[in-house]
C-alpha positions in Angstrom: 15.2 5.1 -6.6 16.3 5.2 -3.1 19.6 5.7 -3.3 19.3 8.7 -5.6 17.0 10.4 -3.9 18.9 9.8 -0.9 21.3 12.3 -2.0 19.6 14.6 -4.1 20.0 18.9 -2.8 17.3 19.8 -4.1 15.2 18.2 -2.1 14.8 17.0 1.5 13.4 13.1 2.2 14.2 12.8 5.6 10.4 13.1 6.4 8.7 12.7 3.5 8.8 9.9 0.0 6.4 8.6 -2.1 5.2 5.3 -3.1 5.2 3.6 -5.8 2.1 1.8 -7.4 2.6 -1.1 -11.3 0.8 -3.4 -12.4 1.8 -5.2 -15.6 -1.1 -6.8 -17.3 0.3 -10.1 -19.9 -2.6 -12.3 -21.5 -4.2 -13.7 -18.3 -1.5 -13.2 -16.0 -1.8 -9.9 -13.3 1.7 -8.5 -11.5 0.8 -5.2 -9.8 4.1 -4.1 -7.8 2.7 -1.7 -4.5 5.2 0.0 -1.8 3.1 2.3 -0.1 -0.9 2.8 0.5 -2.1 2.2 -2.9 -5.6 -0.3 -4.0 -5.6 -3.1 -6.7 -9.5 -4.4 -6.6 -10.3 -6.6 -8.8 -14.5 -6.6 -10.0 -15.6 -9.8 -10.7 -19.1 -10.9 -11.4 -20.7 -13.5 -9.9 -24.9 -14.8 -10.1 -26.2 -11.9 -8.1 -23.2 -8.8 -9.7 -20.3 -7.8 -8.9 -17.8 -9.0 -6.3 -15.1 -7.1 -4.8 -10.9 -8.7 -5.0 -8.3 -5.8 -3.0 -5.2 -8.1 -4.7 -2.8 -5.9 -2.2 -3.0 -6.2 1.0 -2.7 -3.3 3.7 0.4 -3.3 4.5 1.4 -2.0 7.9 -1.4 -4.3 8.8 0.1 -7.7 7.7 2.0 -9.3 11.1 5.8 -9.5 9.1 5.5 -6.2 8.3 4.9 -4.9 11.5 7.8 -7.0 13.4 9.9 -6.4 11.1 9.7 -2.4 12.0 9.1 -3.6 15.9 12.5 -5.1 15.3 13.6 -1.9 14.3 12.9 -0.4 17.3 10.2 1.4 15.4 7.0 1.8 16.9 3.4 0.7 15.1 0.6 2.4 16.3 -2.8 3.7 16.2 -4.0 7.2 17.0 -7.3 6.8 19.3 -9.2 9.2 16.7 -8.0 7.0 14.3 -7.7 3.9 15.6 -8.4 1.6 12.3 -5.0 3.3 10.5 -1.7 2.1 11.9 1.2 3.9 12.0 5.3 3.5 12.9 6.7 6.1 15.0 9.7 6.5 16.8 11.1 4.5 19.7 10.4 7.4 21.7 9.0 10.0 20.2 5.7 10.5 18.3 6.6 11.7 15.0 6.0 11.3 12.4 3.1 8.8 12.5 3.8 7.8 8.9 0.7 5.9 7.6 2.9 2.9 6.0 5.6 0.4 5.9 6.7 0.5 2.0 8.0 3.6 1.2 11.0 5.4 -0.6 12.6 8.2 1.0 11.1 9.0 4.3 14.7 7.9 5.3 13.6 9.2 8.9 12.0 5.8 9.2 14.2 3.7 7.7 16.6 2.2 10.2 13.1 1.8 11.8 12.5 -1.0 9.5 10.8 1.2 6.3 11.7 -0.3 3.8 11.3 0.5 -0.5 11.4 -2.7 -1.6 7.8 -3.5 -3.3 4.7 -6.4 -2.3 4.6 -8.3 -5.6 1.1 -10.1 -6.0 0.1 -12.2 -9.0 -3.0 -12.6 -10.1 -4.3 -15.7 -13.1 -7.3 -13.8 -14.3 -10.5 -15.7 -15.8 -14.0 -14.5 -17.9 -14.9 -13.7 -15.3 -12.9 -10.5 -14.3 -14.4 -7.4 -15.8 -12.9 -4.2 -14.2 -9.5 -3.3 -12.0 -9.9 -0.3 -10.0 -6.9 1.3 -8.6 -6.3 3.6 -6.5 -4.7 5.4 -3.3 -5.5 5.0 -0.1 -8.6 5.0 1.8 -10.0 4.1 -0.6 -13.1 1.3 0.0 -13.4 -1.0 -2.6 -17.6 -2.0 -2.0 -18.0 2.0 -2.8 -15.6 2.0 -6.5 -17.2 -1.3 -7.4 -20.1 0.0 -6.9 -20.3 3.1 -8.9 -18.2 1.4 -11.8 -20.4 -1.5 -11.9 -22.9 1.2 -11.8 -21.7 3.1 -15.1 -20.8 0.1 -17.3 
C-alpha cells in the first residue's frame, strides 16, 4: 500500500500517514497484524478476576526498532514533558516527532528507518480467555479490562 499512496497526486503523505490493525481468529488461533501504535489486549479469567495481557508490543519502545532507526540515522528520543513516549526525529532537526516506528506513508522518515511491515504476533486461545480489546494509541490496559469486566 505504501507504494500506491506515495504517488497519489491528491494526498501529500510526506509527513502524514496511517496505521493498520487486523485480527484474524480461526478456531483457537489468534493472529494480530499491527502496523503502528494500536493495541490488542486479551482479558483472561483468573482465580480472583480478570487479567490483562497485551498481545501487541509498543514497537517504538522495542530495542530492535530503535536500533534500526538509529542505523538509518534517525533519532529516537522523548520530549521532556512526555518522557514516556519515544518519538522518531529526523537527524539534525526537531521534526517530525513521530510516535511510532511502523506506518503507511510518512515518507520523510522512511529513509530513517520507519517501515510498513507489520508485527504479527500469534496467540493460542484458552477456555479462560474472555474477551479481546482492540484499541488505538494511549490505551491503558487495566482501564479497559476494568470497564469490560464491570459490564460483563
